[in-house]
C-alpha positions as CSV (number, residue, x, y, z in Angstrom):
1,M,0.0,0.0,0.0
2,L,1.4,3.4,-1.0
3,F,0.7,6.5,1.0
4,T,1.4,9.8,-0.8
5,D,0.0,12.2,1.7
6,V,2.4,12.0,4.7
7,S,3.1,14.9,7.0
8,S,6.6,15.8,8.1
9,D,5.7,14.8,11.7
10,E,4.8,11.3,10.5
11,V,8.1,11.1,8.6
12,N,10.0,12.2,11.7
13,D,8.2,9.7,13.9
14,A,8.9,6.9,11.5
15,I,12.6,7.8,11.4
16,E,12.8,7.9,15.2
17,Q,11.2,4.5,15.3
18,G,13.7,3.1,12.8
19,I,11.2,2.4,10.1
20,E,12.7,2.3,6.6
21,L,11.2,4.9,4.4
22,I,11.0,4.1,0.7
23,L,10.1,6.8,-1.8
24,P,7.9,5.9,-4.8
25,G,10.1,4.3,-7.5
26,E,12.9,3.6,-5.0
27,I,14.2,0.1,-4.6
28,P,14.2,-1.0,-0.9
29,K,17.6,-1.8,0.6
30,R,18.5,-5.3,1.6
31,K,18.4,-5.8,5.3
32,T,21.6,-7.2,6.8
33,K,22.2,-8.3,10.3
34,T,24.5,-6.0,12.2
35,P,26.8,-7.7,14.6
36,R,26.1,-7.2,18.3
37,K,28.2,-4.4,19.8
38,D,29.1,-6.4,22.8
39,T,30.8,-9.3,20.9
40,P,33.8,-8.7,18.7
41,P,33.6,-9.7,15.1
42,K,35.0,-13.1,14.2
43,D,38.1,-13.4,12.2
44,P,36.9,-14.5,8.7
45,A,39.8,-17.1,8.5
46,T,38.3,-19.0,11.5
47,L,34.7,-19.2,10.3
48,T,33.2,-22.7,10.0
49,L,31.6,-23.8,6.8
50,E,28.1,-23.4,8.4
51,E,28.9,-19.8,9.5
52,T,30.3,-19.0,6.1
53,N,27.2,-20.4,4.3
54,K,24.9,-18.5,6.6
55,I,26.7,-15.2,5.7
56,R,26.6,-16.1,2.0
57,E,22.8,-16.8,2.3
58,E,22.3,-13.4,4.0
59,L,24.1,-11.8,1.1
60,G,22.0,-13.7,-1.5
61,L,24.9,-16.0,-2.6
62,K,24.8,-19.8,-3.1
63,P,26.3,-21.8,-0.2
64,L,29.7,-23.4,-0.6
65,P,29.5,-27.2,-1.0
66,S,31.5,-29.1,1.6
67,E,33.4,-31.1,-1.0
68,K,35.0,-27.9,-2.3
69,I,36.4,-26.9,1.1
70,S,39.9,-28.2,1.9
71,P,40.5,-29.6,5.3
72,N,41.6,-27.2,8.0
73,K,45.4,-26.7,8.2
74,S,47.1,-25.6,11.3
75,I,48.5,-22.1,11.5
76,R,52.0,-23.5,11.7
77,S,51.7,-25.3,8.3
78,G,50.2,-22.1,6.8
79,S,53.2,-20.2,8.1
80,R,55.5,-22.7,6.6
81,Q,53.7,-22.4,3.2
82,R,53.9,-18.6,3.4
83,N,57.6,-18.7,4.1
84,A,58.1,-21.2,1.2
85,N,56.2,-18.9,-1.1
86,L,58.3,-15.9,0.0
87,V,61.6,-17.7,-0.5
88,Q,60.5,-18.8,-4.0
89,A,59.6,-15.2,-4.8
90,V,62.9,-13.8,-3.5
91,L,64.9,-16.4,-5.5
92,C,63.0,-15.5,-8.7
93,I,63.7,-11.8,-8.1
94,L,67.4,-12.4,-7.4
95,K,67.8,-13.9,-10.9
96,E,66.7,-10.5,-12.3
97,L,69.0,-8.2,-10.3
98,D,72.3,-6.7,-11.6
99,P,75.5,-7.1,-9.6
100,E,75.2,-3.8,-7.7
101,S,71.6,-4.6,-6.7
102,L,72.7,-8.1,-5.6
103,E,75.3,-6.6,-3.4
104,M,72.7,-4.3,-1.8
105,V,70.4,-7.3,-1.1
106,G,73.4,-9.3,0.3
107,N,74.2,-6.5,2.7
108,A,70.5,-6.3,3.8
109,V,70.4,-10.0,4.4
110,R,73.6,-9.9,6.5
111,N,72.2,-7.0,8.5
112,R,69.0,-8.9,9.1
113,L,70.8,-12.1,10.2
114,D,73.0,-10.1,12.5
115,S,69.9,-8.5,14.2
116,L,68.3,-11.9,14.8
């Protein structure tokens, strides 16, 4: 039902009550749940499949099938993988550097090792 004769007092009352006002021809906004202020937001990396699919559903996305999700890895193995990726990247970059740049990198590596 569309009401076109609305007073400014009625509009103000509706705003104070938290009622969403939609103008004629305007598309209503999707309602999303806001997290409670007394609980900190969860780290997205630690969400379960069920929690992820619930969020995806709220956003209008299809749920992720369980067979597409790899088993949880420990943080330690993730850290090892990250280090392996960084070492591989550094080695690839070293192949591209000229002798002067390699000397600078060598000095930086020695300084870093000395500081450890």
